[in-house]
C-alpha positions in Angstrom: 44.8 69.0 154.7 47.2 66.1 153.9 47.6 65.4 157.6 43.9 65.8 158.3 41.8 63.9 155.8 38.6 64.7 157.7 38.8 68.2 156.1 38.8 66.8 152.5 35.6 66.2 150.6 35.0 62.6 151.8 34.6 59.8 149.3 31.2 58.1 149.7 30.2 54.5 149.4 28.4 55.2 146.2 31.7 56.5 144.6 33.0 52.9 144.8 30.7 51.6 142.2 31.7 48.0 142.0 32.0 47.3 145.7 29.7 44.6 147.0 26.4 46.1 148.0 26.0 44.3 151.3 29.4 45.5 152.6 29.6 48.9 154.3 32.9 50.7 154.7 33.6 52.4 158.0 33.9 56.2 158.2 37.7 56.1 158.9 38.1 53.8 155.9 36.3 56.3 153.7 38.6 59.0 155.0 41.7 56.8 154.2 40.4 56.3 150.6 39.8 60.1 150.4 43.4 60.8 151.5 45.0 58.3 149.1 42.8 59.7 146.2 43.9 63.2 147.1 47.5 62.3 147.0 47.1 60.6 143.6 45.2 63.7 142.2 48.2 65.9 142.9 50.9 63.5 141.9 52.0 62.8 145.5 52.8 59.4 147.1 52.5 58.3 150.7 52.3 55.6 153.4 49.0 54.2 154.7 50.3 53.2 158.2 47.0 52.3 159.9 47.5 49.9 162.8 47.3 46.3 161.8 43.8 45.0 161.5 42.1 48.2 160.4 41.5 47.2 156.8 44.4 48.6 154.7 43.6 46.0 152.1 39.9 47.0 151.5 40.9 50.7 151.5 43.5 50.1 148.8 41.3 47.9 146.7 38.5 50.5 146.9 41.0 53.2 145.7 42.0 51.0 142.8 38.4 50.6 141.9 37.8 54.4 141.9 40.8 55.3 139.7 40.7 52.1 137.6 37.0 51.4 137.5 37.0 50.0 134.0 40.4 48.3 134.5 41.9 50.5 131.7 45.3 50.6 133.4 47.8 48.1 134.8 48.3 48.3 138.6 50.8 46.2 140.5 50.6 45.1 144.1 53.8 43.6 145.5 53.5 41.7 148.8 55.1 38.8 150.8 54.5 35.5 148.9 52.2 34.3 151.7 49.8 37.1 150.9 49.4 36.8 147.2 46.3 34.6 147.5 44.9 36.8 150.2 45.0 39.9 148.0 43.4 38.0 145.1 40.7 36.5 147.2 39.9 39.8 148.9 39.5 41.4 145.4 37.2 38.6 144.3 35.2 38.8 147.6 34.6 42.6 147.6 34.5 43.2 143.9 32.9 40.0 142.5 31.8 41.5 139.2 35.3 42.7 138.3 37.9 40.7 136.4 40.1 38.6 138.7 43.6 39.6 139.6 46.6 38.3 137.7 49.0 36.3 139.8 52.4 37.1 138.4 54.0 34.0 139.8 52.5 32.1 136.8 54.0 34.5 134.2 57.4 34.4 132.7 57.4 38.1 131.9 55.0 41.1 131.8 55.1 43.5 128.8 53.4 46.8 128.1 51.2 44.9 125.7 49.8 42.6 128.6 46.2 43.0 129.5 45.1 45.8 131.7 44.0 45.0 135.3 45.4 44.3 138.7 48.6 42.3 139.0 49.7 40.7 142.3 53.3 39.5 142.8 55.7 38.6 145.5 58.9 40.5 146.5 60.9 37.4 145.5 59.9 38.0 141.9 61.5 41.5 141.8 64.9 40.0 141.2 63.7 38.3 138.0 62.9 41.6 136.4 59.5 40.6 135.3 57.9 44.0 136.4 60.4 46.4 134.8 58.9 46.5 131.3 55.7 48.1 132.2 54.8 51.6 133.2 52.4 50.9 136.0 49.5 53.2 136.8 49.8 52.3 140.5 52.7 50.5 142.3 51.7 49.4 145.8 54.0 47.8 148.3 52.2 45.8 151.0 54.3 45.4 154.1 56.5 47.9 152.4 58.9 48.2 155.3 60.7 45.2 153.8 62.6 47.7 151.5 63.9 49.6 154.5 67.5 48.4 153.9 68.7 50.7 151.2 71.9 48.7 150.5 70.0 45.6 149.3 69.4 44.4 145.7 65.6 44.4 146.5 65.7 48.1 147.2 67.7 48.8 144.1 65.4 46.9 141.8 62.1 48.1 143.3 63.1 51.8 143.2 63.8 51.5 139.4 60.4 50.2 138.5 58.3 52.7 136.5 55.0 53.9 137.8 52.7 57.0 137.8 51.7 56.6 141.5 53.2 54.8 144.5 51.9 53.7 147.8 53.3 51.9 150.8 51.1 49.9 153.1 52.7 49.2 156.5 51.4 49.2 160.1 55.0 49.6 161.2 57.0 51.8 158.8 59.7 52.4 161.3 61.0 49.2 162.8 64.7 49.3 163.9 65.8 52.9 163.3 64.6 56.3 162.1 66.8 55.5 159.1 64.1 53.1 157.9 62.1 56.1 156.9 64.7 57.3 154.5 64.5 54.2 152.4 60.7 54.3 152.2 60.7 57.9 151.1 63.5 57.2 148.6 61.0 54.9 146.9 58.0 57.2 147.3 59.6 60.6 146.6 63.3 60.3 145.9 64.2 64.0 146.3 62.0 64.8 149.3 64.5 64.0 152.1 68.2 64.8 152.1 70.7 62.3 150.8 71.4 59.3 153.1 74.6 60.8 154.7 72.9 64.2 155.5 69.8 62.4 156.8 71.9 60.3 159.2 73.7 63.5 160.5 70.5 65.5 160.9 68.3 62.8 162.4 69.6 59.3 163.0 72.8 60.2 165.0 71.2 62.7 167.4 68.2 60.3 168.0 70.4 57.3 168.6 72.6 59.3 170.9 69.7 59.6 173.3 69.7 55.9 174.0 72.9 56.1 176.1 72.3 56.2 179.8 75.1 58.8 179.9 73.3 61.2 177.6 73.4 64.7 178.9 70.5 67.1 179.0 71.9 68.8 175.8 72.0 65.5 174.0 68.5 64.6 175.0 67.2 68.0 173.8 69.0 67.6 170.5 67.5 64.1 170.1 64.1 65.3 171.0 64.3 68.2 168.5 65.5 65.9 165.7 62.7 63.4 166.4 60.0 66.1 166.3 61.4 67.7 163.2 61.4 64.3 161.4 57.9 63.8 162.6 56.8 67.1 161.0 58.5 66.4 157.7 57.0 63.0 157.4 53.5 63.8 158.8 51.8 65.0 155.6 52.6 61.8 153.8 51.9 59.2 156.5 48.3 58.5 157.6 48.0 56.3 160.7 44.9 55.5 162.8 45.0 53.3 165.9 42.4 50.7 166.7 41.5 52.2 170.1 40.6 55.5 168.4 38.5 54.3 165.4 37.2 50.8 166.4 35.0 51.4 169.5 33.3 48.0 168.9 36.6 46.0 168.7 36.9 43.8 171.8 39.7 44.6 174.2 43.2 43.1 174.1 45.2 42.3 177.2 48.9 41.6 177.2 50.5 39.6 180.1 54.1 38.6 180.7 54.0 35.0 181.9 57.2 34.4 183.7 58.9 31.0 184.1 62.2 29.8 185.6 65.1 27.7 184.4 65.1 24.1 185.5 68.3 22.9 187.3 69.5 21.3 184.0 68.9 24.5 182.0 70.7 26.6 184.6 73.7 24.4 184.6 73.9 24.4 180.8 73.3 28.1 180.6 76.3 28.8 182.9 78.5 26.4 180.9 77.6 28.0 177.6 78.3 31.5 178.9 81.6 30.3 180.4 82.7 29.2 176.9 81.8 32.5 175.1 84.8 34.0 173.3 85.5 36.5 170.5 86.8 35.2 167.2 90.5 35.5 168.0 90.0 33.3 171.1 87.7 30.6 169.6 89.4 27.4 170.5 89.3 24.0 168.9 92.4 22.7 170.6 92.2 19.1 171.6 91.4 18.7 175.2 89.9 22.1 175.6 86.2 22.8 175.9 84.3 24.1 172.8 84.0 27.9 172.6 81.3 30.0 170.9 81.3 33.5 169.4 79.1 36.1 171.1 76.5 35.9 168.3 76.4 32.1 168.5 76.2 32.2 172.3 73.2 34.5 172.0 71.4 32.1 169.8 72.2 29.1 171.9 71.0 30.8 175.1 67.7 31.8 173.4 67.2 28.2 172.3 68.2 26.7 175.6 65.6 28.6 177.5 63.0 27.0 175.2 64.3 23.5 175.8 67.8 22.0 176.4 67.0 19.4 173.7 67.5 22.2 171.1 71.1 22.6 172.0 72.0 19.2 173.3 75.0 18.7 171.1 76.6 22.0 172.3 75.7 21.1 175.9 77.8 17.9 175.6 80.6 19.9 174.0 80.9 22.1 177.1 81.0 19.1 179.5 77.4 18.6 180.6 77.0 14.9 180.9 73.3 14.7 181.9 71.0 12.8 179.5 68.3 14.8 177.8 65.0 13.0 177.1 62.9 15.7 175.6 60.3 15.8 178.4 58.4 18.9 179.3 59.9 18.6 182.9 63.3 19.5 181.5 62.1 23.0 180.4 60.7 25.7 182.7 59.0 27.2 179.7 57.2 24.0 178.8 55.9 23.6 182.4 54.6 27.2 182.2 52.9 26.4 178.8 51.2 23.4 180.4 49.9 25.5 183.2 48.7 28.1 180.7 46.9 25.5 178.7 45.2 24.2 181.9 44.3 27.7 183.0 42.8 28.6 179.6 41.3 25.1 179.2 42.8 24.6 175.8 41.7 21.2 174.4 40.1 18.4 176.4 41.8 16.8 179.5 42.9 13.3 178.6 41.2 11.7 181.6 37.9 13.3 180.6 38.1 12.5 176.9 38.8 8.8 177.6 35.7 8.4 179.9 32.9 6.4 178.2 29.8 8.4 177.5 26.8 7.1 179.6 23.8 6.1 177.4 20.3 7.1 178.5 17.5 4.6 179.0 16.1 2.7 176.1 13.7 4.6 174.0 15.4 8.0 174.6 18.1 9.6 172.5 20.6 12.2 173.5 22.6 12.4 170.2 21.1 15.7 169.2 21.6 17.1 172.7 25.2 15.9 172.8 25.9 17.5 169.4 24.4 20.8 170.7 26.5 20.7 173.8 29.7 20.0 171.8 28.8 22.8 169.4 28.3 25.3 172.2 31.5 24.1 174.0 33.6 24.6 170.8 32.0 28.1 170.2 33.0 29.3 173.6 36.3 27.5 174.1 39.5 29.3 173.7 41.6 28.9 170.5 45.2 29.7 170.4 48.0 31.0 168.1 51.5 30.0 169.3 54.3 32.0 167.7 57.8 30.5 167.6 61.1 31.8 166.3 62.7 28.4 165.6 61.5 25.6 163.4 62.7 23.1 166.0 60.4 24.7 168.6 57.4 24.1 166.3 58.5 20.5 165.6 58.9 19.9 169.3 55.5 21.3 170.2 54.0 19.1 167.5 55.6 16.1 169.2 54.3 17.2 172.6 50.8 17.6 171.3 50.8 14.3 169.5 52.1 12.4 172.6 49.6 14.2 174.9 52.5 15.3 177.1 50.5 18.3 178.3 47.8 15.9 179.5 45.3 17.3 177.0 43.9 16.3 173.6 45.1 19.1 171.3 43.9 19.4 167.7 46.4 21.6 165.8 47.6 22.9 162.5 51.0 24.2 161.5 51.9 27.3 159.4 55.7 27.6 158.9 58.2 27.6 156.1 57.6 24.0 155.3 54.1 24.8 154.1 54.1 25.6 150.3 53.4 29.3 149.7 50.2 28.6 147.7 48.8 26.6 150.7 49.4 29.1 153.5 46.3 31.2 153.0 44.2 28.0 153.0 45.7 26.9 156.3 44.6 30.2 157.9 41.1 29.9 156.4 40.8 26.4 157.6 41.8 27.4 161.2 39.3 30.3 161.2 36.5 28.1 159.9 36.9 25.0 162.0 36.3 25.5 165.7 37.5 22.0 166.5 41.1 23.1 165.8 42.4 24.2 169.2 45.9 25.5 168.2 47.7 27.0 165.2 51.5 26.7 165.5 53.2 29.5 163.5 56.7 30.8 162.9 56.7 34.5 163.5 58.4 35.1 160.2 55.8 33.3 158.1 52.6 33.6 160.0 53.1 37.0 161.7 52.3 39.2 158.7 49.2 40.0 156.8 47.0 37.0 157.6 43.6 37.3 159.2 43.4 34.8 162.1 40.4 36.0 164.1 39.4 32.5 164.9 41.8 32.7 167.8 41.3 34.7 171.0 44.5 33.6 172.7 48.0 34.5 171.5 51.1 32.9 173.0 54.6 33.9 172.3 56.7 30.8 172.9 59.8 33.0 172.3 60.3 36.5 171.0 61.7 38.4 168.0 64.5 40.9 168.5 62.4 43.4 166.6 59.3 44.3 168.8 57.4 45.3 165.7 57.3 41.7 164.5 55.7 40.5 167.7 53.1 43.4 167.5 52.3 42.3 163.9 51.8 38.8 165.1 49.4 39.9 167.9 47.3 41.7 165.3 46.6 38.5 163.3 43.9 37.9 166.0 43.2 41.4 167.3 41.7 43.0 164.2 38.5 43.7 162.3 36.2 40.7 162.6 37.3 39.7 166.1 34.3 39.2 168.4 36.1 38.1 171.6 38.5 39.6 174.1 42.0 38.7 172.9 44.5 37.6 175.6 48.2 37.7 174.8 50.7 35.8 176.9 54.5 36.3 176.4 56.4 33.4 177.9 59.6 35.0 179.4 62.2 33.0 181.3 63.1 35.0 184.4 66.7 36.3 184.9 68.0 35.2 181.5 68.9 36.8 178.2 65.3 36.5 177.2 64.1 38.9 179.9 67.0 41.4 179.2 66.4 41.4 175.4 62.7 42.3 176.0 64.0 45.4 177.9 66.1 46.4 174.9 63.0 46.9 172.7 61.6 50.0 174.4 63.7 52.6 172.6 62.8 51.4 169.2 59.1 51.3 170.0 59.0 54.8 171.5 61.0 56.2 168.5 58.6 54.7 166.0 55.5 56.0 167.9 56.8 59.5 167.9 57.7 59.5 164.1 54.4 58.1 162.8 52.1 58.8 165.8 49.9 61.8 166.2 50.8 62.5 169.8 54.1 63.4 171.2 55.4 60.3 173.1 58.2 61.3 175.5 61.7 60.3 174.3 63.1 57.9 176.9 66.7 56.9 177.1 67.4 53.2 176.6 69.8 51.7 179.1 71.8 49.5 176.8 73.0 46.6 179.0 76.6 45.5 178.7 77.4 42.3 177.0 78.3 40.7 180.3 74.8 41.6 181.7 73.1 40.4 178.6 74.5 36.9 179.0 74.8 36.6 182.8 72.2 34.9 185.0 70.7 37.2 187.6 68.2 36.8 190.4 70.4 35.6 193.2 72.8 33.5 191.1 76.4 33.2 192.5 77.5 34.0 189.0 76.0 37.5 188.7 79.4 39.2 189.1 81.5 36.4 187.7 83.6 36.9 184.5 82.8 35.5 181.2 85.9 33.6 180.3 87.7 34.8 177.2 85.2 37.6 176.4 87.8 40.2 177.3 89.6 40.0 173.9 89.1 43.0 171.7 87.0 41.9 168.6 89.1 43.6 166.0 92.3 45.6 165.4 90.1 48.7 165.0 89.7 48.9 168.8 92.1 51.3 170.4 92.4 49.6 173.7 91.9 46.2 175.2 88.8 45.8 177.2 88.9 43.8 180.4 85.4 42.8 181.3 86.6 41.2 184.5 87.3 44.6 185.9 84.1 45.9 187.4 85.3 49.5 187.1 85.1 49.2 183.3 81.4 48.4 183.0 80.0 50.9 180.4 79.7 48.6 177.4 78.1 51.5 175.4 81.7 52.8 174.9 83.0 49.5 173.7 80.2 47.8 171.7 77.5 49.1 169.4 74.9 46.5 170.6 72.3 47.9 168.1 74.6 46.7 165.3 75.8 43.6 167.1 72.3 42.4 167.9 70.2 44.0 165.2 67.4 42.2 163.5 69.1 42.7 160.2 71.9 40.4 161.2 69.3 37.6 161.5 67.5 38.5 158.3 70.7 38.4 156.3 71.7 35.0 157.8 68.5 33.6 156.2 68.6 30.4 158.2 69.1 30.8 162.0 68.6 27.2 162.8 71.4 26.1 160.5 73.6 28.8 161.8 72.9 27.8 165.4 73.7 24.2 164.6 76.9 24.9 162.7 80.3 24.4 164.2 82.1 27.7 165.1 
């Protein structure tokens, strides 16, 4: 019954007594509330893993209304700081007659003697210990996958909070590895899964072994069995519905890879940076020698270079590129592709049209009302865009391009990134949704890719991409969710034959693994051909440098390696035996670095 809530006595709309009378819950939402209520009744905890945009918020608030109708208990919702206002406004919107939520950011400490009700706080507040003095009736983690790293202080602090019931909300509970699931269940039900070491032996290692392109049939079978076993163990406590199955009236979504090419300047700089990649023991600052970069730094530089050479102009000079960089869109293949995309989608008004004087009708007639109507209709049917960026400098550059009309169009835009105060971010999203004159919302994937409702847009453009495919999927679902009335078009700008294209290929294994663990159907387990470091950096597609060595990259990275690796020898090409790229390039490396822009700009 746990895995099939349809067999439980379904909660009805009338059971949620304080819910706004003019709002009707969908059948799958009532089933979700039924499932969570059933777990609570028998002292169990679980993960509501509905695909983003299906209304996990309203289901959760309805559950709290049922079990805490008279607000006789204290319930805590912990979420990303950006979403605190969202939770409070949703509670006020759907339960207007109930007491407002308490925002814990304005409280120094919370004691058992504090008023009963619903408290909403941010993960950043956990470290201050303000939640530890209360025995909560319900402890709910929104975007709960953030606790997946069990070695962090956040995980330690949050698992020690006291509560009668626990619930995790996450459309993507498994992000990087099956090991993510262990941390989530350690919070929900500490003794349900084996300890971390045994869990890794039983599940993580055999599943990860399948990613090697040298995996034998026996290894593949072991990985398949481990994956299916983990799926069965987790199934009763994870409820996931997909939009295509439950939202028949949701408009379609189409995802297109929009390929672009390096400009001659970018290609020259790309080759020079790759030539100066070296491991730590070979990093050179000797006078008269070209600057060298670590593999991690090289990776970041290449990703920024394919966006625009201006982003790495200091490093370009250090490797001997003398060409001047002016910051024009013609210097970046990706910017030229973006201009073409804006023209194709008719984003904003062409400058030549917007500057033409409007012809006035004959005296005695008025077309003001007609003109206003035309403009209103035009805005209602024009495309509106979310542009997601990884780098703050990308957002700043695009702002500059829009302001200077370098795309040849009049673009009205807003920005939502780390520079916007936390308490204003929800309002930025609401302003974008409510004002059809705003053509574009520029967002950082980290800040704007989670939790927000941005159905005012029907076009989503990824200017660049996150290592973790889940974050890009979350970003897409800011627009493709309940409330969307139009077909959503997603464009992923990918620079052909560069690190960007190759990293996109590395996402497949993680995505398939996550789908099998939390999905209802059995997705086939595919091997992931982990490209060698040389191939990850090298230019392909007919370049003379396809087979050329990367200078200085042959040095072993640490004394722990048993033999020296010569990457210039084409007979020694299986990088799987030499590097654990999942560790070297994992998304956790970036999260722990906190500030990628500063890291990319720092001297090696």
